[in-house]
Each structure stands twice: as C-alpha cells, then as structure tokens.
N, C-alpha and C positions, 0 to 999 in steps of 0.2 A: 592593806595587805599585812597579814600577820607573819612576822619573821620567826621561823622555828629556832629552837635552841640548838646549840652546838652539840651534836651527839657525842657520847664518850668514845674514846678510842678503843677499838677492839684488837686485842693482840692475837697473833697466830700462836696459840698456846699448845698446839698439838706437837707430837714428837717430830723431830727433824728427820726426814727421810728423803731419798732421791725422788720418789714419786711426788712428795709434797712440793719440792722445789720445782719440778716440772709443771705442776699445776699452777703454782704462784706465777712463774715466769712463762706461762704458755703463750702470751701475746708479746713477748720480748724477743725481738729479732737478734739481739746480741747475746742471748743465752745459749751456751753451747754445752754439749755433753759428749764424753768420750768413754767408750766401753773398753776395758782392758782385760785381756786374758792373762792371768798371772801364772807363773810356773807352778805346776802341780794341779792344774785344772780348775783353779779358783777364779772367781770373777771380781772385778772392781769397777767402779764408775767414778768419773771425775766430772764435776760441774763447775763452770765459771762464766763470767761475763766478759765478752770480748771488749778490749779497750781498757778494762780495769785491771787486768792481769798481764804481766810480762810473759809472753809465750815462751821465750827462751828459758827463763827460770822454771816455768812449769814443766817443760820437756826435760831439762837437765837435772833438776833437783827432785822431781816427783815421779815423772813417768819412767825415766830410765832406771832408777833404782828399783822400781816396782817390777818391771819386766825382766830384770836380771837377778832377782833375789833367789835365794836357795829354795828349791821346790819343797823341801821338808820343813820349812819354817812356817810358823803360824803368822799370817800377814798382820793381824791386829797387834800381837805382842811385838812383832818386828818393828812396826811403825811406832809403837809406844816407846820402844827402846832406842829410837833414833835412827831407824832404817833409812828414811828419806833425808835428803841432804839440806834440810832447812828447818825452820821452827815449826812445830806442830802445836796448835792450840788445843785445849781440852774440848771434848765433845760438846756441842751446843745443847743448852737446856731445852730449847723448843725451836720450832720452825722459824719464828721471827728472828731469833738470834742468828740462825744460819743465813737467812735472807739478807740481813743487815751486813753480815760478814762478807757475803759475795759482793755487795755494793761497795764495800770498803777495799776490795782488791784481794780477797781470799778465794782460794779454790776449795770446794767441798769434795772430799774423798770418801766414798762410801764403800766399805768392805763388809759384806754380809749385812748384819743389822747395826753396824757401828759406823758412825760418820765422824770424820776428822775435818777440821778447818786448818788450811795451810796458807799462810799469808805469802803471796808472791805478787805484790802490787807493782804496777808500772810506775816509773819515775819521770814521766813526761810532765814537767812543771816549768813554769816561767823562771828564768834565771834571775838572780838577785841583781838589781840595777840601782843607780843613784836615785834619790828621791826627787820627784818632779815638783811637788807642791811646797817642799820645805828645803830649798837648797842651802848649803852652808859651804863657805870657802875654806874654812879651816877644819871642819868636823869630818865625821865618817861619811863615806860615799855609798853606803848600802841602805836598803829600805825593805820594808815588809813586802811579802808576796802573798798570793792567794792560798798557798799550802800552809796549814796551821802549824805543822811540825817544823817546817822551815823557819817560821816566825819564832817559835819557842827556842829553836836552836840558836837563832841570832841573839836572843836574850841570854841564853846559857853561855855563849861565847864571851859575854861581857861580865856576867854575874857568876863567877866561879864559887858559888856558895851553896852549901847543902841546905841553907835556910830558905832558898827560893822554892816556894810551893806552887804547884799547878794542879787544879781540880777541873776535870772535864765533865761537862753537862751536855746531854743530847737534847736538842730543841727542834721541834717541827715533826708533825705526825708523818708527813710524806718525805720531807727533805732529809730528816735525821741528821741535821747539821750539828757538828761538834763545836761547842763553845768552851773555851778555856778561861778560867778565872785564875789570875796570877797575883801573888803577893809575897812579901818578905816576912817570914815568921820572926817574931821578936821585935819588929819595927811597926808593922801595920796594926792598927787597932782591930782586935778580933771582932768587935761589934760591927765594924765597917765591912769586914769580910763576910760575916754572917748575913748582913742585909743584902749584899751584892749577890751572894749565892741564892738567897731566897727569891730575889727578883728574877734571876735567870731561870730558876727551876719553875717559877710560876707561869712562864710563857707557855701558852697553849695555842699554837698557830699551825697551819697546815705546812708552811714552808718558810724558812728564814733565808732569804736570798739577797737582802740589801741591808743597809746600815740603820735606817730609821726605826724599824720595829724593835731592834735591840736597844737603840738609844732611848726610845720611849720607856722600855721596861726598866732601864737602869736609872731613870730620873723620876723625880717626884711630881713636879709641876709641868704638865704637857702644854698648858695654855700660855706659852711664852715664846717669843722669837729668839731669846738669848740661849746660847749653848750651856747646858748643864753638865756636860762631860767633855773632856778634852780628847780629840782624835788626832793621831799622829801616824806618819809613815816611817818615822825615824826610830830605830832601835835604841840609840843613845838617849834620845829624849824620853822614850818609854821607860828605860832603866832609871833615869833620873827621877821620874815620877814615882817609881816603886821605892826608891831610896828616901823620898820625902814622906812616905807612908800612905800612898794611894794604892788602889786596887786596879790592876790591869785586866783587860778582857780582850781575848782574841776570838774571831769567828771564822770558821773554815770557809774559804771561798772569797774572803774580803781582805784586801791588802791594806788593812788599817788596824791600829790598836787603840782601844779605848782606855782612858784613865779616869777613874771616878773616885771621889766626887770632883766635879769641875767648879771653878769659881772664877772671879774676874781676873785675878793676877796672871794665870797662864795665858790669857787671851792677849796680853800686851807683851809677851816675851817671845823672842825668836831663838832658834838654835845658835845663832851667832853670838848671843849675849854671853854664853858660857865660854866663848873663845876669845872675846875681845877684852881690852883693858877696862876696868870697872868705871873709870871716870868717863870714858867714851860711851859706855852703856847708859850712864846717868843722863848724859846729854841727849841720847837717842830716845830715852823714855820720855823726857820732857817734850821732845818733838812729837812723839806719838800721842801724848795726851792733848797737846795743842791741836793736832790734826783732828782728833775726835771732836773737840769743841767746834772747830771750823766746819767740819762735815755736818754736825747736827744743827748748829745755830746760825750759820751764815745765810742759807736760803730763807729760813724763817725770820731772821733779823732784818734782812733786806725787805721782805714783804711788809713787816710791821712798820718799819721806818718810812718806806715809800708810800704806804697806804694810809697810815694812821698817825704817825709821829714825825712828819716831815721836818718839823722845826728842831728836832734833836740833832740833825746833821749840821756840820759847819757850812757856812754860806757858800764857800767855793765848791764843796762836794755837792751841795744841793743844786747849785747852778749847773754843774756838769751832768748830774743825773737827769735834771729837767731838760737840758738840751738834747741828751741822748734819747729821751722818751718822746720827743716831738714827732707828731704824725704816727705814733704807734697806737693802734686802736684797741689793743688788748690791755686790761688793767694788770698791775703787777702780780696779784695773787694767781691769776690764771696763767700769766707768763711763766712764773717760776714753777708752779705745779705741773703745767704742761711740758715744760722743758725737762723737769725731773723724770716724768713718765717717759718722755722720748729717750732720755739717757738710759733708763732701765731697759727699754725695748732694744736699743742698740747693743747694750751690754749682753742681754740675753741672746740676741741674734748672733753676736760674735762668739759666744761660748758654744752654741749649739751647732753652728756651721763648721765645716772643715777649717783647718788652720789658715790656709791662704785666703779662702773666701771670707772667713771671719775678720781678717785684717782689712780686706777690701771694704766690708760693710762699715767697719769703724772709721776708716778714712773718708768714705763717701758721706756717712752720716754726720761726722763732726766737722769736716772741712767744707764739703760742697753744699750740703743741705743747710748747715748752720750759717755759712756765709751768705748763701742766697736768701735765707730768711731775714737776716739783718739788713741786707741791701734792699729788700722789698719792704722794709719798715713793718714787718710782722713781729719782730722781736727787737728788744733793746740790746745793744752791745753789753751793757752793764749786767743784764740778766745772764747772758751767755758766760761772762767772766765769773759771776757768782756761782752758777751751777757747775761750771767746769772746775773751779777751785774746790768746791765741796766734794765733787766726785773724785778728784785726784787725792784729796786729803784722806778719803776713806780707804784708799789703796795702801796706806802706810800700816794698817793693822795687820799683824802677822796671822791672826786667826780668821779664816774665811767665813766661818759661821757667825762670828761676832760682827764682821763687816756687813754681812747680809742683814743681821738684826738692826744695826744702826741705820742702814738704808731705809728700812721700814719706819723706824722712829723719825728719821729726817723728814720723810713725806708726811707723817702725822703732824709734826710740829709746823710744817709749812701750811697745812690745811688749817690748823688752829690759829696760826698767825694771820692768815687771810680772813678769818672770821672774827677774831677778837683782838688782834694786834698783840701788843706786849703782854696783855693779860692772858691771851691764849698760850703764849710761850711759857709763861710762869706756870699755868695750869698743867701744860704738857710735861714740863720738867718735874713738877710735884708728883704727877701720876707716875712718871718713870722712877723716881726715887722710891715711892711706896711699893711699886711693883717689884723692883729689884730687892727691896728689903724683905719681901715675902718669900723669895726663892731660897729654899733650904734643901739642896739635894743631898740625900742620904744623911741628913742631920747636920750638915756643915753649911753655914751661911754663905750664900753666893758672893756677898760683898766683903767677905773676909779678905784682908785683916782689918777693914774699916768697921765691921760689925761690932756691936758691944759684946762684952763677956767672951771675947776671943783673944787668946794670948797672941802677942805680936812680937815680931823680930824685924830688924832693919832690912833683911833680905827678902821680905815677903813680896814686895812689888818690884824691886830692881836688884842690881848686883851690888855686892859689897866686896872689899878685898878678901881674897881666899882665906887669909889667916884669921879673919873676923867672922867668917860664915860658919859658925859653930853649931847652929841649931837648924833643925828641919822646919817644915811648915807646921807650926804649932796648932793651927786651926784644925788640922786633921787628927789631933789628939794621939800622936804616935806613942808607942810604948817606950821607945828610946828617943829622947828629945835631942840628943847631941849626935852630930855626924863626924866630929873630930875632937881630939883632945884639947 
C-alpha cells in the first residue's frame, strides 16, 4: 500500500463575509446568527458559537448599544469610535481569520460590507488548585490549569519583570492550538530560544491534543526512554527554570509546563529541596542515588549471583538462599523477570482503574497472590523481597518519566544478567553510559554537569547554602552567569 503525502494546508483566503461564515459553519449546530434592525432602518448581523461566547456580555456590550444608537449616526464610524462597550478588533484579513476568531470566543458583527470581530469569550475554566503530582509542604499551593492565559498569568504574578518574553505560535491544522514560548531576555541564551521557536513552528500536525507530540518536537533524540525535557505543574518550579536560563513552553488545553532543554540534574530534584535546609537536601540526594542503584542493579545482581556466581556470596547467605529455593521449580532468571513483569502489570492496573479499585488490585496482587505463590513453592521468598525492594526504591525518584525509564532499563539488565551473568550487567551498564552520553537535547549534554567541556558549579546536582549559590546552571550557557551579587 502506497501512503500518500500530507497535502499542503489550504487557507480560506477569500474575503470575510457573513455568507462565508454561514457556509463554513453550515454543519455546526452551535453556530448562531442574530439579525438586528438598527435605528434608522439599517441592518446588522451578529455571528457567534454557542458555548464559546458569554451571552450576557454579548447582549449587554454589543446588542444593546447597537439597538439604542442615534438613528443619524453612521454605524461603521460609530463602532470604530468606541460605540460598543467592549474591545473591537480590526476587520479580519480573510475568512480564515474570522473563523479562528469565532472559535476563540469572538463574535463577528457585520454592518453592510464591513465585519468587526468583538471578543466576548466565556470564562468557564477550571479553578487553580494545589498540584497533585508535585506536592510541597512549604511551597506554593497553586498549579497550572488548562487555560494558557491563566498559566502565563501565574508566571507573571511571580516574575514582575518587563524582560519576561512570551511568543505565541499556532500549531495544528484543525485544532489551531496556541503554544507559548517563554524566556527571560538577557538571561536565556538567544540561540536556545531560536532553536525552540524553530522546532515549534516546524510542527505540521492535524491536532495538538496531548503532551507527547510537542515533547517529541522539542527534543532531538526520540529513540530513548529518558526524559529530554522537564515537565512540571508548579509555577514556582517553572519560574526557577526560567531564571536558570531555560526556555519554557505552554500548550493551550494541557495543565503542564515544559522546560527545555532537560538533563539529568532536574530529574533528581524535588520542589521541597528549595525549601529545606541544605544539609538535609544533601542527605536526601545521597538516598535517591542509592535507591537508583538498588532499583537498577538489585534484581540483575541477584540473578547473576544465584545463577552464575553462587560462590561470590558469604556462606551463611548462600545457605539461606539455597534453603529458600528448595522445591522451587522455576530458575532464578525466570523468577525475577516474571515477578518484575507481574509488578508492572499490577502497577499499570492500579493506575488505570478508579482510585478505590486500584488500591484493591494492589493489595490483592501484592499480599494475597504473592503470599499464595510463596506458600505454593512457585516463588522464592528472597525473589519477592528483591523485586519489592527494587520497586519501592524506584518510587523515590521525583520525576515520573525518569522512573519509567529506569523501570525499562531494570528489566533489560535482568534479562542480560539471566543470559550472561555479571558480564551481561557490565555490558548493559556500558551501553547505558554510551546511550546517555549521546543525548544532547538542543545542544546541551543530557549528562551535564558530568559531561566534558561543560562549566560546572557546586549547585548543579544538589543544594548549597543560599549565600554560596551565586551562579546559574552554566551548562545552559546563559548570558548572565550570576544570580546574585
């Protein structure tokens, strides 16, 4: 089957008229038209989309002034001079601009051969609520919502600076989704801003309705499970990224903010790190790195030792594991890999089901089924402890995308250990290091600050005392390196 090419987008470049709007929205049940008899015998027509326009504003700010105007006044000049009680946009250049304006919450007012666009949008939006995925005991309690202008206002409330720049790009042939690119003039590297804008403008999709298409457009290497951009619900964390020299991105309809480029350091930080004492944060960072090692290497290490290098264990531990494995018919590699897959199935089922049912599935799977499998001699108790410890350790990572990537790598290392033992683990770790060193999103190494030829500061991976944190993230090459005197 031959796949046809994507045809070029055809604009509605004819003149904007009421008849053209009626033809475009002929099959739209929410398209409404109102004929007005103006004083002096003149006629006017109002077009709008029901649900996108606030009817009270349309009646009070547009219709009422029109029907009560002076009969001797020219309606077009009267509207141009501020006759209606709200903002009036310039006449649309073509029919497509008028159609898009109606979808954005404008009403089209046609008087004679002149058409005006009057924004009277509805304000039915979700209220600002505390973040669910990134809670913070000491920080702010607001989070981004689906309305893009509410999100930019949350940033403006924290960044009272005229150097905060916002550029809007429309993406999607049919969805016409607004994407905002945000940066701090004088701090962010202009080349980074240029690359981000170019990637957003190069998107040619029918609709932008979820996060991954925009994430793929913002990143260089798409064949990787590791996150190449940071996503956050928190306005304070978003603003901190802007002050480091990153570029922020908002997408209308998605309650998230993107910070590009992403690297390894933000994946190990939490919002609480900025609110806690720096020595406490150092200790927590050590725990997180230890948990990453446990999550990746514990299942694979158990397979390698129990299957290939049994003599490496102390005698007492070897006897304990041998006694626990008596009468278990399944070899250790199949035990661990099968239990890892079962763990992923339970986790996926718990996420997809409603909250109460998800908790029930987790309890039944972990307690009832797991205990029954051990008592039936289908699984070794040691394997259950190893897989459970690796799963719990993976939950300490603040970034969910990073945790998901490590889950995939953990399963790969377990399979390699079952096939080649310790040699397989070494090969897997070597491939992982080579793969991570190849990731350079938007020209910034993903392994910064550990990558070569990248300026380093003590605060790149963890907290330092506030008086000593004088530099931004230098791997981003900001124009202004210092953030305090």
